[in-house]
N, C-alpha and C positions, 0 to 999 in steps of 0.2 A: 504494500500500500504506500503510495507516494505522498510527499509533503508538498502542498501548494504554496506555503508561505515560508520564507527564509529571511532572517534578520541578521545583518552583518554586525559583529561585535569586535571590539579590540580590547585586549587585556591591559589594564592600567597598573602602574607600579604599586598603587595603594591596595591592590587586590592580591598581591603576592605575599606569601608568608615567609617565615625564616628558612623554609626548605627550598625556596625559590620557585614554588608552584602556587597556583591559585588556591587560596583558602577555601575550604569546602562550602562555607556559607554563601560565598559570592555566586555560586552556580544558580542559586535560587533567584538572584537579581538578574542573571542572564536570561533565565526562563521567563521572568516577569517582563523583561524588555521585549522578548519575542512574542509574548502574549499580547502586549499592547499593540505591537505592529500587526499582529493577526487581526485584531478587531478593527484597526484602521483600514486594512485592506478590504474588510467586509463592508466598509462604509458605515461602520458602527463604532466610531472612536470612543474609547473609554476615558473618562466616565460620562462624558456629555450625553451620549446616546442612551445610556442606561438611566441617567437622571430623568430624561423625558419619558422613560417607561415607568418611572416611579419605583425602580428596583435597583438592586446592586448585586454584584457577584462577590462571594467570599470563598477563599480557598479552604476546602474541607480536609483534603489529604494530598500528600505528595510522596511518591516512591521514586528514589533515585538509584540508578546503577552506575557507579563510577568505574569507567573502563580504562582511562588513561588521563594523566594530568595536563592541564594547560599552563603555559608560562607567560611571563611578561612580554608584552608587545605583540603577541601572536594574534592573528586575525581568525576569528571563529565565526561559524554560521549556526545560529539558533533556529531550529525548525520546529513547527508546531502543526498539528492537525486535529480536527474534531473527530471523535470516535462515536459517541452516542449521547443521547439525552434521556434522563430519567424523568420522573414527574417534576422534581424540583432541582435536579442536578445536571451538570454537563461534564463529560469526561473527554480529556485530551491526552494525546501522546506527544512527546517532544524528544528531540535529539540535539546534541551539541557536537559540532564537527570541526576539525582542523584539516582543511583540505578534504581528502577522502576518508580520513580516519575518524571514527566515531569515538568521542571522549566520554560521552554520558548519554544514557537513555533515561527517560522520565515518564511517569504516569501521573496525571493531575486530575483531581476531581473538585469542581466548584459547585457551590450551592447558591441558587438565586434566592435573595432575601428582600423583604420590603424595605423601603427607605425611610418611611415616616409612619406615624400613627401606630395602631395596635399591632401591625405586622412588621414594625421596624426591627431589622436584624433577625426576623423569623422566616423560615423557609416559605416560599410562595411558588406556585406553578410556573414553569418556564413558558412564556408566551409562545403560541403556535407560530407567530410571525418570526420569532427569533430562531426557533427550530428550523423553519423553512429556509431562512437566510443561511444558516450554517450548512444545511444539506446542499443548497444551491452553490455556495462557494466551493465546497469540496467536489462538486460535480463539474466545476468550471463554467458555471453560468454567469452572465453579467450581474453585477451587484448594484448597478446604478441605472436609473431611467431618467432621461432628460425630457421635460415637457416644455413646449414652446407655445406662447400665447400672449394675450394682452395683459396690461397692468391690472385690469379688473379681475382677470383670472388668476394671476400669479403674484400680484403685488403683496398680498398678505404674507407670502413665504419669502419673497425676495427682500422685502424691506428689513426684516430683522438681521439678515446676513450682511447687508450693506451697512446697517447701523453698527454692527459689531466690528466689521473690518475697517471701514473708512472713518467713521466718527470716533469710536472708542479706541480701536487699536492704533490707527494712523494719525488720529488727532485732527482730521479735516473738519472744519466748522460745518455744523449741520446745515446752515443756510447755503453752503456751496454744494453739499452733497444732494440735497433735495431741490430739483429744478422743476420746470413746467413741462419737460419733454416726456416724462414717463408715460402719461396716458396715450401718447402717439407712437410709442416704441413697440417693437416686438421684443418680448422678454423670454429668457430661458432659465429654468430652475432644475437643478439636479437633485434627485431624491434617492435615498437608500431604500432597502427592502421593507423598512418599517414606515415609509412615507415621510421620513424626516428630511428637510431641505438642507443641503450641504453647500451649494454653490449657485451663483447666478451671474447673468450678464444681460446686456440689452443691445438692440440693433435699431438704428434710425438712418434716415437719408442724410448724407453730408452735402452732396451736390448731385444733380442728375447723373445717374450711372454709377455713382460711388456711394456705398453705405459706410457707416461708421459703427464700430463695435466699442462699447464702453461699459463702465460700471462692472467690470469683471471682478468677482470676489468669491473666495472660498474660505469657509471657516477654518481657523488655524489648525484645529485638531484633524482636519481631513486633507490637509495639503500633502502633496507628494504621492497621491494615490490615483491620479488621472482624472479627478473631478473637473479641474479647470479645462483640460484638453477636451473632455466630452461636451462641456458647455460651449466652448469655442467652436467645435465642429457643428453643433446643433445650430448655432447662429450663422455659421458660414453656409450651411445648407438652406437656411431661411433666406439668406441674401441671394442665393442662386435662384430659389423659387420665385423671388420677387423681381428677378430680372437684372440685378446689379452686375456690373462687369468687374468691379474691384471693391476691395474692402480696406478701409483705413482705420487705424486706431492710434491712441496715444498710450504707449507702454511705459509704466513706471520703470526706472532704470534697473531695478532688481528683477524685472520680468522680461527684459529684452531677450535673454537666451531662450526662454520659453516660447516666445512668439517667433523667434528665428527658426526654431525646430518645427514650427507649424507652417513655415514657408513665407513668413513676412520678412520684408527687407526694410532697413532703416531709410528714411528720407530726411535730409536736412540735418541740422545740428540739434543736440539736446537742448531742452528748455525747461523752465520751472512752471509747474502748474499746481495750485493749492499748496505751495511750499515744498513740493516733491519734484525731483528731477524726472523728466519724461523724455521719450524719444518717439517721434512720429514714425509709423511703420505702415507699409502698404503691401497688399497681395492681390494679384489678378486672379479671378476665379472663372 
């Protein structure tokens, strides 16, 4: 049975004991890091996705088989896979590898508990939607769905993402973020398997024949998992359907590489917008 998720880890000096090998307790930290990455790849970043379920996961038991030691500065791969779900529990298997050599095998059992009220820290049933998401991921199915529509249809889900990313995280004044263009734009929102919104963007006409993509935002916990790429592709497809010949955008300096990989080319010199360095970029479609 193969592993669909692998997390790259590097041994730090502080994790090595007097014998020159990783102290045994740190292996649990490695597994926890791999576990966080696993949920992120499902589009269910921990703990935010579980907070919206009103539930949490607690580790009930761990079984470790130590096969060989890891040493300072070695690059390791932590791999995790879902095995099965009980009424209130989830079982996983994990491995820690150095190259092709397996250093550790693990079996983990988590229990789903309530977050607040009378069920706080008490076992509760695993939601069927969560079971289905785990099975779908292990089967190689898509974990996200992008919806394209109007502000009236998607604004309630897009607005909190933009508020979190642009206003709270980046410090952009709210009066600059919220303009009058939203009702006339085509919007895209990416949803996980539980219907939770993770990313958004919008499309509007720049000049005849050229569309402009903007307000691209992905929640911090979901970045690096392909959410932004899927939102961008959905907006590009919408631009093609609407008959545009090219698409323009203003990329934040930190995102220029992301848009280059999507086929956009810089045009002109960098400039400042809302106190952040941007680069105009263009792509023919």
